[in-house]
C-alpha positions in Angstrom: 100.3 78.1 86.0 102.0 77.1 89.2 100.2 76.5 92.4 101.8 77.0 95.8 100.1 76.3 99.1 100.0 79.4 101.3 99.9 77.9 104.8 100.6 80.2 107.8 102.5 78.3 110.4 100.2 79.1 113.2 97.3 77.2 114.9 98.7 74.0 113.5 101.0 71.5 115.2 104.3 70.6 113.5 102.7 67.2 112.6 99.7 68.9 110.9 102.0 71.2 108.9 103.9 68.2 107.6 100.6 66.4 106.9 99.4 69.3 104.7 102.7 69.9 103.0 102.9 66.2 102.0 99.2 66.4 100.8 100.0 69.4 98.8 103.0 67.7 97.2 101.0 64.6 96.4 98.2 66.8 94.9 100.6 68.3 92.4 101.3 71.7 94.1 104.8 73.3 93.2 105.6 74.8 96.5 104.5 75.8 100.1 104.9 79.2 101.7 104.3 80.5 105.2 104.4 83.9 106.8 106.9 86.0 108.6 105.8 87.8 111.7 106.9 88.2 115.3 103.4 87.4 116.4 100.4 86.5 114.3 98.4 89.5 112.9 95.1 90.1 114.6 95.7 86.9 116.6 98.6 87.6 119.2 97.7 84.9 121.6 97.8 82.2 119.0 100.9 79.9 118.8 103.2 80.4 115.7 106.5 79.1 114.6 109.4 81.2 113.3 109.5 81.4 109.6 113.0 80.1 108.8 112.6 77.2 111.2 109.3 76.3 109.7 110.7 76.4 106.2 113.6 74.0 107.3 111.1 71.7 109.0 108.9 71.4 105.9 111.8 71.1 103.6 113.1 68.2 105.6 109.7 66.4 105.4 109.1 66.9 101.7 111.0 65.9 98.5 109.7 68.1 95.7 108.1 71.3 97.0 109.9 74.6 97.1 109.7 76.3 100.4 109.6 80.0 101.2 107.9 82.7 103.2 105.5 85.3 101.7 107.3 87.4 102.5 110.1 87.9 104.9 110.1 91.1 106.8 113.4 92.8 105.9 113.7 94.8 109.2 113.5 91.6 111.3 117.1 90.4 110.2 120.5 91.9 109.4 121.1 91.2 105.7 124.3 89.2 106.5 122.2 86.9 108.7 119.5 86.5 106.1 122.1 85.7 103.4 123.6 82.9 105.6 120.1 81.6 106.3 119.0 81.6 102.8 122.0 79.8 101.5 121.8 77.2 104.4 118.2 76.4 103.4 119.2 76.3 99.7 121.7 73.7 100.5 119.8 71.7 103.1 116.7 71.6 100.8 118.7 70.6 97.8 118.0 73.8 96.0 114.2 74.1 96.8 114.4 77.3 98.8 113.0 80.5 97.5 113.4 83.9 99.3 110.4 86.1 99.6 111.3 89.6 100.9 109.5 92.8 101.6 109.9 95.9 103.5 107.3 95.2 106.2 103.7 96.2 106.0 102.7 96.4 109.7 104.0 99.4 111.4 102.4 98.5 114.7 104.2 95.2 114.8 107.6 96.9 114.0 106.9 99.4 116.7 105.7 96.9 119.4 108.9 94.8 119.1 111.2 97.9 119.3 112.6 97.8 115.8 112.5 101.5 115.5 111.9 101.7 111.8 108.3 102.4 111.2 108.8 105.0 108.5 107.8 103.3 105.2 110.3 105.2 103.0 113.1 104.4 105.4 112.2 100.7 105.3 112.3 100.6 101.5 115.8 102.2 101.4 116.9 99.6 103.8 115.5 96.8 101.7 117.5 98.1 98.7 120.7 97.8 100.8 119.6 94.3 102.0 119.2 93.2 98.3 122.5 94.5 97.2 124.3 92.8 100.2 122.6 89.6 99.5 123.6 89.4 95.8 127.2 90.5 96.8 127.6 88.0 99.7 126.3 85.2 97.4 129.2 85.5 95.1 131.5 84.1 97.8 133.9 87.1 97.3 134.9 89.5 100.1 132.4 92.4 100.3 132.9 96.0 101.3 129.8 98.1 101.5 129.0 101.5 102.6 125.2 102.3 103.0 122.9 104.4 105.0 122.1 101.4 107.1 124.9 99.0 106.8 128.7 98.9 106.7 130.7 95.8 105.7 134.5 95.3 105.5 135.9 92.3 103.9 132.6 90.4 104.7 132.7 86.9 103.1 130.5 83.9 103.4 130.5 80.2 102.3 129.1 78.2 100.9 127.5 80.1 98.0 124.1 79.2 96.5 123.8 75.9 94.7 122.5 77.8 91.6 120.4 80.9 91.9 118.1 81.5 94.9 115.0 83.0 93.3 113.8 86.2 95.0 110.2 87.2 95.3 109.4 90.8 96.3 106.1 91.9 97.6 104.8 95.5 97.5 103.7 98.0 94.8 105.1 101.4 95.8 107.1 103.3 93.3 110.4 102.7 95.0 109.5 99.0 95.7 108.7 98.6 92.0 112.2 99.8 91.1 113.6 97.1 93.4 111.4 94.5 91.7 112.7 95.4 88.3 116.3 95.5 89.5 116.4 92.4 91.7 113.3 90.1 91.7 112.6 86.9 89.9 108.9 87.1 91.0 106.7 90.2 91.8 103.9 89.2 94.1 101.0 91.3 93.3 98.5 92.2 96.1 95.0 91.2 94.9 93.7 94.6 96.1 95.5 96.2 93.1 94.6 93.7 90.5 92.6 96.3 88.6 95.9 98.3 88.2 97.9 95.2 86.8 98.0 96.5 83.2 99.3 99.9 84.2 101.9 98.5 86.8 103.0 95.5 85.0 105.7 97.2 82.9 107.4 98.6 86.1 108.2 95.0 87.2 110.7 94.6 84.4 111.5 90.9 83.8 110.1 89.7 87.1 107.4 87.0 86.7 104.0 87.6 88.2 102.6 85.8 91.3 99.5 86.5 93.5 98.2 85.3 96.8 94.5 84.2 96.5 92.1 83.3 99.3 90.2 80.2 98.2 87.0 78.6 99.3 86.9 75.3 97.5 83.4 73.9 97.0 83.7 70.0 97.0 79.9 69.6 96.2 76.8 71.7 95.8 75.4 70.4 99.0 78.2 72.1 100.9 78.4 75.4 99.0 76.5 77.4 101.5 78.6 75.9 104.3 81.9 76.7 102.6 80.8 80.1 101.7 79.9 80.9 105.3 83.2 79.6 106.6 85.1 81.8 104.1 83.2 84.8 105.2 83.9 84.1 108.9 87.6 83.7 108.3 88.4 86.0 105.4 85.4 88.4 105.0 83.8 89.1 101.7 86.7 90.8 99.9 89.4 89.1 97.8 88.1 85.6 98.3 86.9 83.4 95.5 84.3 80.7 96.2 83.8 77.9 93.7 83.9 74.3 92.6 86.5 72.9 90.4 85.0 74.2 87.2 84.5 77.7 88.5 88.0 77.9 89.9 89.6 76.7 86.7 87.8 79.5 85.0 88.9 82.0 87.6 92.5 81.1 87.6 92.6 80.6 83.8 91.5 84.1 83.5 94.4 85.3 85.8 96.7 83.3 83.6 95.6 85.1 80.6 96.5 88.3 82.2 100.0 87.1 82.9 99.7 85.7 86.4 102.1 82.6 86.4 101.9 81.5 90.0 99.2 81.3 92.6 99.6 81.2 96.3 96.4 79.5 97.4 95.2 80.2 101.0 92.3 77.9 101.8 89.6 79.0 104.2 89.4 75.6 105.8 93.1 75.4 106.8 93.9 73.2 103.9 93.1 69.6 105.2 94.5 66.8 103.0 91.0 66.1 101.4 90.7 69.7 100.3 94.2 69.6 98.7 93.6 66.3 97.0 90.3 67.5 95.4 91.7 70.8 94.5 94.7 69.2 92.9 92.5 66.8 90.8 90.0 69.3 89.6 92.0 72.5 89.3 95.8 72.1 89.4 95.9 69.2 87.0 93.5 70.9 84.5 95.4 74.2 84.5 98.8 72.4 84.0 
């Protein structure tokens, strides 16, 4: 099982982001992922850095971790801009960039910033065109494209990807699952529909399975109540796992048996280096 640190690039200074990324790398994590919003959900007054800029910053300050956003909102960018940004990050990171992509889940955010595409079915159709354009532009050949949303004539970009930029698609609607099967290397399953995994897994085609998991790591029994209370304050009571190393090994091991190959771990304590080091020693190393 792979472990990636999910670390939204908000409330933390650039130096604190680097500190945590390097601690995750030292602890054996495979990657780090941020979020992609125009303002932080439920915290609009909090400072937040742009997704691709934060990815570039963290790639420049690490040597092994893959970097990505879970997931980029398709309607925020024209696909030709996204294609160029992704290839740039691919080259600048030495092949350590992965592209997470979704149609956008917060209609209020899309409306607030004047993006005029709040209809979910319309956004999924747009995402389909984006994926087709990305793959076409990454060949390096001139692209002609006539779609509902985009029209390209002789569009051509260089350089091309170093190898293959992996694509993670988030979402679970019927049309989105068709896109997962056609385009995704990874399908990111929302924990709220974990009980439907066996039913939905065949719809993902050959895409590998990842999942975001909110984690309250208990370093000692003396701190269990404190950690559990912090998790409730930050995450609520749904979808969060509270446990020490042994309990988390059991939890993630059970997910691995169901086919989950990657976990995006979102720590309730903002992932200080000591938490990442202990989690790496007691969970990551044992499941690897």
